[in-house]
Backbone as CSV, one residue per row, in Angstrom:
resi,resn,N_x,N_y,N_z,CA_x,CA_y,CA_z,C_x,C_y,C_z
1,MET,101.019,88.434,91.276,101.841,87.571,90.629,101.384,87.397,89.451
2,PRO,102.319,87.705,88.439,102.499,87.570,86.547,101.118,87.272,86.240
3,ILE,100.627,88.071,84.954,99.419,87.226,84.132,100.667,86.813,83.124
4,SER,99.741,85.484,82.859,100.315,84.954,81.606,99.158,84.298,81.121
5,SER,99.298,84.348,79.373,98.087,84.047,78.567,98.598,82.743,77.801
6,SER,99.317,81.885,77.889,100.489,81.193,77.535,99.448,79.777,77.281
7,SER,99.049,80.051,78.588,98.650,78.263,78.581,97.375,77.846,78.180
8,GLN,96.641,76.671,77.941,95.335,76.099,77.346,94.269,76.910,78.446
9,SER,94.610,77.090,79.560,93.162,77.537,79.865,93.520,79.239,79.985
10,SER,94.393,80.014,80.198,94.407,81.394,79.511,93.653,81.651,78.213
11,GLN,94.086,80.710,77.220,93.374,80.702,75.928,92.192,80.517,75.833
12,ALA,91.804,79.762,76.451,90.294,79.421,76.671,89.423,80.457,77.412
13,ARG,90.099,81.073,78.138,89.210,82.212,78.872,89.454,83.641,77.849
14,ILE,90.305,83.735,77.011,90.357,84.733,76.321,88.985,84.549,74.862
15,ALA,88.961,83.717,74.935,88.249,82.883,73.874,86.338,83.279,74.299
16,GLU,86.819,82.605,75.643,85.277,82.860,76.388,84.737,84.433,76.327
17,PHE,85.889,85.020,76.538,85.503,86.577,76.810,85.317,87.355,75.778
18,SER,85.981,87.260,74.472,86.268,88.085,73.445,84.732,87.880,72.764
19,SER,84.773,89.333,72.169,83.378,89.499,71.651,83.502,90.322,70.171
20,GLU,82.629,90.430,69.245,82.726,90.866,68.085,83.071,92.337,68.036
21,LYS,82.644,92.951,68.929,82.331,94.258,69.241,83.115,94.848,70.299
22,LYS,84.174,95.656,69.986,85.081,96.035,71.018,84.605,96.838,72.501
23,VAL,85.051,96.719,73.124,84.485,97.791,74.467,85.989,98.700,74.834
24,GLU,85.737,99.760,75.251,86.981,101.021,75.570,86.885,100.729,76.968
25,ILE,88.233,100.727,77.532,88.869,100.958,78.846,89.878,101.946,79.359
26,ILE,89.890,103.076,80.063,90.726,103.790,80.293,91.867,103.317,81.263
27,ALA,93.111,103.321,81.490,93.580,102.812,82.550,94.872,103.964,82.509
28,ASP,95.201,103.821,83.753,95.933,104.607,84.700,97.543,104.058,83.811
29,ASN,98.131,104.909,83.719,99.270,104.945,83.139,100.268,104.061,84.221
30,ARG,100.069,104.195,85.834,100.988,103.323,86.531,100.411,101.779,86.743
31,GLU,99.241,101.555,86.038,98.851,100.077,86.350,100.159,99.014,85.745
32,ASN,99.708,97.857,86.317,100.618,96.837,85.553,100.388,96.426,84.109
33,PRO,101.427,96.666,83.264,101.453,96.158,82.285,100.674,95.399,81.758
34,ASP,101.031,93.657,82.593,100.463,92.905,82.091,99.263,92.479,82.547
35,LEU,98.727,93.393,83.467,96.897,93.568,83.546,96.508,93.886,81.982
36,ILE,96.818,95.194,81.583,96.543,95.764,80.627,96.646,95.410,79.289
37,ASP,97.733,94.425,79.284,97.867,93.527,78.111,96.949,92.368,78.073
38,TYR,96.774,91.949,79.021,95.515,90.872,79.286,94.311,91.221,78.888
39,LEU,93.802,92.443,79.228,92.553,93.278,78.853,92.330,93.302,77.537
40,ARG,93.373,93.509,76.675,93.487,93.678,75.281,93.238,92.541,74.616
41,LYS,94.229,91.160,75.534,93.632,89.770,74.792,92.465,89.292,74.600
42,LEU,91.707,89.904,76.029,90.175,89.608,76.083,89.365,90.402,75.186
43,GLY,89.684,91.296,74.567,89.149,91.992,73.450,88.728,93.473,73.983
44,ALA,89.302,94.057,74.714,89.246,95.621,75.196,90.111,96.321,74.148
45,GLU,89.807,97.708,74.015,90.227,98.487,73.313,91.119,99.587,74.651
46,VAL,91.953,99.578,74.954,92.457,99.841,76.169,94.007,101.558,75.885
47,THR,93.327,102.076,76.454,93.668,103.673,76.108,94.553,103.950,77.940
48,VAL,95.708,104.172,77.856,96.476,104.328,78.921,96.659,105.756,78.958
49,LYS,96.487,106.482,79.965,97.005,107.779,80.066,97.043,107.780,81.783
50,GLN,97.655,108.887,82.406,97.538,109.200,83.616,96.054,109.987,84.064
51,MET,96.003,109.226,85.190,94.251,109.536,86.121,94.302,109.777,87.087
52,ASP,93.856,111.035,87.469,93.755,111.488,88.984,92.904,110.626,89.752
53,LEU,91.897,110.284,89.179,90.792,109.349,89.911,91.007,107.868,89.464
54,GLY,90.951,107.466,90.250,90.675,105.760,89.965,92.008,105.510,89.191
55,ASP,91.764,103.797,88.976,92.736,102.963,87.844,92.345,102.863,86.640
56,PHE,90.672,102.528,86.383,90.089,102.230,85.310,88.676,102.812,85.165
57,GLN,88.460,103.238,84.068,87.155,103.873,83.763,86.808,103.172,82.809
58,VAL,85.402,102.633,82.673,84.780,101.808,82.118,83.092,102.617,81.316
59,SER,82.987,103.471,82.019,81.706,103.995,81.312,81.927,105.682,82.033
60,ASP,80.658,106.685,81.592,80.544,107.529,82.211,80.107,107.460,83.560
61,LYS,79.778,106.142,84.126,78.920,106.764,85.278,80.038,105.898,86.371
62,VAL,80.730,104.917,85.676,81.343,103.723,86.542,83.004,103.568,86.812
63,ILE,83.716,104.139,87.743,85.330,104.232,87.721,85.596,103.107,88.701
64,ILE,87.014,102.358,88.640,87.809,101.134,89.394,88.442,101.993,89.997
65,GLU,88.946,101.280,91.221,89.946,101.522,92.078,89.946,100.289,92.325
66,ARG,91.810,99.333,92.065,92.016,98.034,91.959,92.808,98.678,93.345
67,LYS,92.451,97.285,94.599,93.610,97.474,95.357,94.246,95.842,95.876
68,THR,95.174,95.488,96.038,95.430,94.602,96.623,95.212,94.619,98.533
69,THR,95.380,93.152,98.747,94.606,93.257,100.369,95.956,94.248,101.256
70,ARG,97.007,94.066,101.052,98.146,94.949,101.326,97.773,96.673,101.007
71,ASP,97.367,96.995,100.011,97.118,98.056,99.752,95.952,98.463,100.137
72,PHE,94.893,97.931,100.638,93.580,98.572,100.950,93.768,98.410,102.517
73,GLU,94.720,97.561,103.535,95.260,97.783,104.411,96.081,99.190,105.038
74,ALA,96.748,99.166,104.064,97.726,100.370,104.472,97.145,101.542,103.976
75,SER,95.887,101.468,103.285,95.274,103.040,103.113,94.238,103.292,104.329
76,ILE,93.722,102.119,104.889,93.007,102.483,105.868,94.548,102.731,107.753
77,ILE,95.324,102.501,107.494,96.217,102.796,108.664,96.715,104.343,108.193
78,ASP,97.010,104.432,107.158,97.617,106.095,106.748,96.438,107.539,106.792
79,GLY,94.986,106.425,106.420,94.071,107.392,106.169,93.691,107.777,105.227
80,ARG,94.697,107.301,103.965,94.167,107.447,102.643,93.003,106.668,102.272
81,LEU,92.354,106.073,102.505,91.122,105.209,102.252,89.817,105.773,102.045
82,PHE,89.711,106.814,103.189,88.329,107.475,103.145,87.971,109.176,102.024
83,GLU,89.918,109.470,102.134,90.216,110.324,101.554,89.520,110.174,99.942
84,GLN,90.417,108.590,99.680,90.102,108.303,98.611,88.387,107.605,97.812
85,ALA,88.054,107.600,98.832,86.469,107.262,98.882,85.654,108.942,98.412
86,VAL,86.219,109.720,99.204,85.308,111.009,98.832,85.316,111.149,97.379
87,ARG,86.756,110.970,96.745,86.733,111.342,95.552,86.251,110.597,94.473
88,LEU,86.003,109.257,94.892,85.579,108.197,93.935,83.929,108.472,93.860
89,GLU,83.581,109.517,94.900,81.914,109.730,94.850,81.331,110.614,93.659
90,GLU,82.254,111.187,93.024,82.791,112.153,91.937,81.551,111.284,90.610
91,PHE,81.865,110.208,90.472,80.613,109.122,90.281,79.973,108.886,90.362
92,GLU,78.804,108.048,89.594,77.784,107.760,90.140,77.720,106.067,90.803
93,LYS,78.772,105.617,89.836,78.590,103.859,90.204,80.291,103.719,90.526
94,PRO,81.076,104.154,91.710,82.542,103.283,91.711,82.341,102.495,92.479
95,ILE,83.233,101.630,92.175,83.740,100.339,92.300,85.179,99.869,93.062
96,ILE,85.597,99.363,93.908,86.903,99.206,94.697,86.623,97.454,94.728
97,ILE,87.966,96.953,93.581,88.405,95.648,93.540,89.269,95.228,94.545
98,ILE,89.422,94.054,95.723,90.205,93.656,96.120,91.019,92.993,96.131
99,GLU,92.123,92.756,95.775,92.923,91.465,95.880,93.190,90.963,96.862
100,GLY,93.037,89.251,96.928,93.627,89.072,97.867,93.933,87.594,97.935
101,LYS,94.255,86.625,98.800,94.619,85.293,98.314,93.642,84.545,98.658
102,GLU,93.068,84.076,97.782,91.796,83.218,97.339,90.260,83.938,97.371
103,GLY,90.828,85.191,96.849,89.726,86.260,97.237,89.310,86.460,98.393
104,LYS,89.743,85.991,98.981,89.533,86.599,100.813,89.916,87.590,101.420
105,PRO,89.311,88.854,101.699,89.913,90.506,102.299,90.333,89.902,103.465
106,GLU,91.578,89.313,103.677,91.984,88.965,105.651,93.283,90.123,105.570
107,ALA,92.911,90.449,106.829,93.949,91.573,107.547,95.157,90.935,108.159
108,GLU,96.465,91.552,107.718,97.617,91.000,108.031,98.215,91.879,109.371
109,ARG,98.534,93.338,109.239,99.066,94.074,109.968,97.687,94.799,110.963
110,ILE,96.833,95.025,110.434,95.380,95.329,111.612,94.380,94.212,112.121
111,HIS,93.606,94.368,113.139,92.842,93.622,113.332,91.654,93.302,112.429
112,GLN,91.059,92.150,112.450,90.323,91.774,111.299,89.026,92.413,111.003
113,ASN,88.804,93.011,112.427,87.651,93.779,112.826,87.598,94.994,112.373
114,ALA,88.767,95.541,112.501,88.805,96.821,111.739,88.945,96.999,110.197
115,PHE,89.413,95.861,109.441,89.653,95.897,108.289,88.154,95.797,107.961
116,ILE,87.250,95.024,108.304,85.796,94.776,108.322,85.417,96.072,108.478
117,GLY,85.475,96.356,109.515,84.874,97.317,109.681,85.222,98.850,108.593
118,ALA,86.255,98.774,108.151,86.270,99.733,106.963,85.536,99.623,105.621
119,MET,85.392,98.248,105.487,84.918,97.740,104.274,83.643,97.999,104.358
120,ILE,82.988,97.743,105.609,81.834,98.361,105.425,81.215,100.007,105.503
121,ALA,82.005,100.438,106.286,82.099,102.096,106.069,81.896,102.422,104.116
122,ILE,83.037,101.661,103.651,83.349,102.052,102.191,81.541,101.919,101.711
123,ILE,81.245,100.641,102.152,80.067,100.577,101.683,78.480,101.407,101.673
124,MET,78.496,101.605,103.088,77.016,101.921,103.912,77.309,103.665,103.903
125,ASP,78.557,104.529,104.264,78.935,105.453,103.875,78.955,106.759,102.842
126,PHE,79.568,105.533,101.693,79.982,106.130,101.162,79.334,105.550,99.522
127,ASN,78.815,104.393,99.333,77.977,104.044,98.478,78.828,103.429,97.706
128,ILE,79.877,102.899,97.935,80.710,102.364,96.799,80.801,100.733,96.636
129,GLN,80.419,100.168,95.656,80.586,98.703,95.839,81.982,98.313,96.076
130,LEU,82.052,97.058,96.360,83.428,96.320,96.748,82.988,94.950,96.175
131,LEU,84.401,94.713,95.435,84.262,93.201,94.706,85.767,92.352,95.101
132,PHE,85.906,91.262,94.858,86.979,90.686,95.424,87.468,90.006,94.316
133,SER,88.685,89.626,94.243,89.228,88.560,93.187,90.574,88.234,93.718
134,LYS,91.184,86.986,93.328,92.090,86.757,94.398,93.561,86.710,93.443
135,ASN,93.317,87.561,92.391,94.767,87.773,91.767,94.701,88.767,90.211
136,GLU,95.320,89.495,90.164,95.231,90.011,88.540,94.672,89.524,87.368
137,TYR,94.450,88.463,87.310,94.095,87.703,86.306,92.547,87.901,86.256
138,LYS,92.141,87.285,87.402,90.912,87.500,87.503,90.250,89.114,87.933
139,THR,90.891,90.006,88.169,90.766,91.354,88.016,90.526,91.820,86.781
140,ALA,91.160,91.661,86.104,91.421,91.557,84.487,89.799,91.090,83.854
141,GLU,89.360,90.454,84.499,87.839,89.327,84.020,86.851,90.393,84.409
142,LEU,87.486,90.672,85.811,86.406,91.482,86.234,85.534,92.742,85.794
143,ILE,86.717,93.456,85.216,86.713,95.024,84.816,86.078,94.700,83.127
144,TYR,86.412,93.788,82.494,86.068,93.362,81.110,84.906,93.378,80.988
145,ILE,84.107,92.615,81.882,82.468,91.750,81.984,82.004,93.570,82.336
146,ILE,82.471,94.284,83.680,81.718,95.576,84.008,81.663,96.378,82.689
147,ALA,82.764,96.575,81.771,82.611,97.202,80.582,82.214,96.933,79.612
148,LYS,81.904,95.558,79.432,80.557,94.978,78.558,79.759,95.474,78.905
149,ARG,78.999,95.327,79.745,78.062,95.368,80.462,77.431,97.000,80.540
150,GLU,78.425,97.936,80.534,78.081,99.059,80.830,78.150,99.738,79.429
151,GLN,78.883,99.442,78.578,78.937,99.418,76.933,78.193,98.832,75.830
152,LEU,78.003,97.806,76.555,76.990,96.591,75.105,75.646,96.483,75.695
153,GLN,75.672,96.440,76.973,74.228,95.822,77.268,73.549,97.595,78.066
154,GLU,73.736,98.045,78.439,73.524,99.708,79.144,73.534,100.265,78.143
155,ARG,74.962,100.510,77.188,75.184,101.819,76.045,75.001,102.971,76.716
156,ARG,76.067,102.506,77.921,76.499,104.018,78.488,77.974,104.403,77.996
157,PRO,77.962,105.367,77.294,79.535,105.912,76.872,80.510,106.015,78.002
158,ILE,81.717,106.412,77.531,82.866,106.127,77.874,83.216,107.862,78.017
159,ARG,83.465,108.229,78.588,83.953,109.467,78.807,85.026,110.520,79.934
160,PHE,86.437,110.651,79.386,87.020,110.683,80.664,87.172,112.201,81.034
161,LEU,87.479,111.994,82.477,87.074,113.265,83.285,88.345,113.909,83.107
162,ASP,88.666,114.880,82.262,89.947,115.726,82.268,90.130,116.397,83.744
163,LYS,89.229,116.946,84.207,89.234,117.731,85.924,88.431,117.305,86.545
164,ARG,89.115,117.152,87.877,88.389,117.087,88.947,87.188,117.691,89.481
165,LYS,85.915,117.334,90.052,85.381,118.153,90.564,85.368,118.576,92.014
166,ALA,84.989,120.101,91.781,85.418,120.557,93.584,84.570,119.909,94.824
167,LEU,84.993,119.632,95.467,84.282,118.914,96.883,83.296,119.936,97.224
168,THR,82.413,119.073,97.400,80.987,119.585,98.258,81.328,120.413,100.011
169,PHE,80.537,121.013,99.971,80.772,121.764,101.122,80.808,120.892,102.509
170,GLU,79.893,119.938,102.388,79.864,118.836,103.043,81.322,118.491,103.144
171,HIS,81.774,117.303,102.182,83.043,117.278,101.908,84.054,117.655,102.798
172,GLN,83.889,118.991,102.493,85.102,119.435,102.755,85.416,119.688,104.646
173,GLN,83.764,119.717,105.226,84.090,119.883,106.465,84.189,118.151,106.822
174,PHE,83.756,117.201,105.861,84.183,116.098,106.718,86.105,116.045,106.957
175,ARG,86.355,116.479,105.630,87.848,116.402,105.062,88.622,117.038,106.642
176,VAL,87.864,118.209,107.197,88.276,118.820,108.208,88.272,117.871,109.615
177,LEU,87.473,117.439,109.990,87.333,116.798,110.950,87.762,115.079,111.103
178,GLU,87.757,114.745,109.483,88.543,113.326,109.467,90.384,113.581,110.045
179,SER,90.712,114.590,109.964,92.156,114.993,110.324,92.542,114.887,111.732
180,PHE,91.475,114.567,112.185,91.916,114.510,113.611,91.748,112.562,114.179
181,PRO,92.943,112.524,114.707,93.502,110.869,115.101,92.164,110.179,115.046
182,THR,92.149,108.986,114.774,90.755,108.137,114.369,89.726,108.603,114.552
183,PHE,89.492,109.414,113.713,87.835,110.096,113.356,87.762,109.736,111.769
184,GLY,86.889,109.031,111.959,86.311,108.404,110.526,85.303,109.392,110.132
185,PRO,84.554,108.617,108.853,83.348,109.330,108.350,82.472,109.121,109.412
186,GLN,82.201,108.095,109.947,81.027,107.986,111.078,80.758,108.819,111.903
187,THR,81.950,109.520,112.506,82.290,110.523,113.629,82.234,111.722,113.263
188,ALA,82.603,112.164,111.744,82.287,113.318,111.520,81.087,113.633,110.801
189,LYS,80.051,112.245,110.549,78.875,112.773,110.475,77.680,113.103,111.850
190,LYS,78.337,112.177,113.065,77.300,112.751,114.080,77.944,113.872,114.399
191,LEU,79.251,114.329,114.484,79.462,115.863,115.049,78.792,116.700,114.328
192,ILE,78.685,116.374,112.554,77.879,117.979,111.661,76.205,117.395,111.780
193,ASP,75.680,116.325,112.217,74.451,116.324,112.310,74.059,116.695,114.091
194,GLU,74.826,116.735,114.568,74.624,117.393,116.509,74.553,118.984,116.187
195,PHE,75.797,119.690,115.840,76.268,120.579,115.801,75.752,121.703,114.476
196,GLY,75.770,121.230,113.551,75.571,121.911,112.351,76.868,122.414,111.120
197,THR,77.654,123.102,112.217,78.624,123.637,111.705,80.329,123.245,112.606
198,LEU,81.333,123.516,111.785,82.456,123.310,112.509,82.988,124.287,113.296
199,GLU,82.189,125.475,112.984,82.585,126.668,114.426,81.962,126.191,115.962
200,ARG,80.729,125.630,115.797,79.875,125.134,116.964,80.672,124.085,117.257
201,ILE,80.764,123.195,116.199,81.761,121.747,117.033,83.335,122.396,117.841
202,PHE,83.771,122.993,117.310,85.443,123.361,117.748,84.997,124.399,119.392
203,GLN,83.911,124.761,119.044,83.744,125.724,120.442,82.290,125.047,121.214
204,ALA,81.980,123.797,121.250,81.411,122.710,122.258,82.573,122.346,123.271
205,ASP,81.938,122.442,124.558,82.987,121.921,125.297,82.933,120.273,125.662
206,GLU,84.016,120.072,126.233,84.347,118.707,125.958,83.149,117.381,126.506
207,LYS,82.025,118.092,127.608,81.264,117.224,128.059,80.011,116.800,126.949
208,GLU,79.818,118.613,126.054,78.950,118.090,124.783,79.141,117.382,123.789
209,LEU,80.785,117.457,123.450,81.334,116.375,122.640,81.108,114.865,122.963
210,ALA,81.223,114.451,124.229,81.754,113.443,124.593,80.268,112.193,124.466
211,GLU,79.048,113.507,124.465,77.558,112.957,124.499,77.414,112.489,122.959
212,VAL,78.199,112.776,122.022,77.889,112.818,120.705,79.005,111.770,120.098
213,ILE,80.199,111.864,120.808,81.247,111.170,119.968,82.376,110.167,121.238
214,GLY,81.747,110.446,122.289,82.461,109.330,123.775,83.451,110.204,124.474
215,PRO,83.731,110.011,125.178,84.983,110.984,126.352,86.123,110.728,125.393
216,ALA,86.861,109.413,125.335,87.978,109.101,124.406,88.291,110.040,123.370
217,LYS,87.306,110.081,122.625,87.453,111.107,121.314,87.544,112.438,121.555
218,ALA,86.220,112.932,122.274,86.025,114.067,122.952,87.121,114.849,123.759
219,SER,87.934,114.072,124.584,88.844,114.706,125.083,90.280,114.844,124.806
220,LYS,90.567,114.224,123.356,91.657,114.064,122.530,91.608,115.053,121.763
221,MET,89.982,115.148,121.086,89.907,116.520,120.304,90.236,117.812,120.702
222,LYS,89.408,117.968,121.658,89.773,119.248,122.763,91.166,119.679,123.379
223,GLU,91.892,118.424,123.320,93.345,118.802,123.697,93.992,118.944,122.460
224,LEU,93.623,118.634,121.557,94.373,119.135,120.245,94.207,120.494,119.728
225,LEU,92.415,120.965,119.967,92.202,122.091,119.514,92.913,123.344,120.477
226,THR,93.210,123.108,121.998,93.543,123.938,123.081,95.013,123.953,123.563
227,LYS,95.024,122.757,123.347,96.841,122.797,123.919,97.997,123.228,123.237
228,LYS,98.401,124.340,123.557,99.873,124.419,123.083,101.158,123.699,123.113
229,LYS,101.928,123.759,122.174,103.266,123.143,122.139,103.680,122.519,123.378
């Protein structure tokens, strides 16, 4: 929904959030211009540039990814979610804000259990914080509050990362394993913990794999590794 600050309630919120000392926020140039404009009305100095990682940076430790419920769901379906999560770990305190109807994360195209499972994996496996808002208007306020806490209370500077860090060796292993259908970070971790190397995983027989990841995934993995066209 578009953001409008013309109503009395919007003006009241702007007055409530504004402070004498400005905070800085870096925003990706593909983000909603209305959201960026509202951040400025709240009192932030917003620098817009192309970001390779995240949608908003508010300190040297905090990066924020903004997703609608539909975006989050689509990233589960096409497998992008966990790849993005790996990249967000480059920051000490990554956050994903999910916008949904009434602030409730409800799936539309996949089973709700799968939707919730993905959220739990993001929190438990990647140590990424999840926040929820009901629209862009509330998302902007969350971003501004986080920026104020980081810069004015915690005294953390904002520093734009021009270059992405190289993935760790473990993350590279995970990426290879997560390329298999239905394999997520938990499955990859089980295999690495059990076998240690990709070579040993790929050389294991189906029975050995099944003891770790179950017969269905083991069968599919061996089929992909050994079957010709």
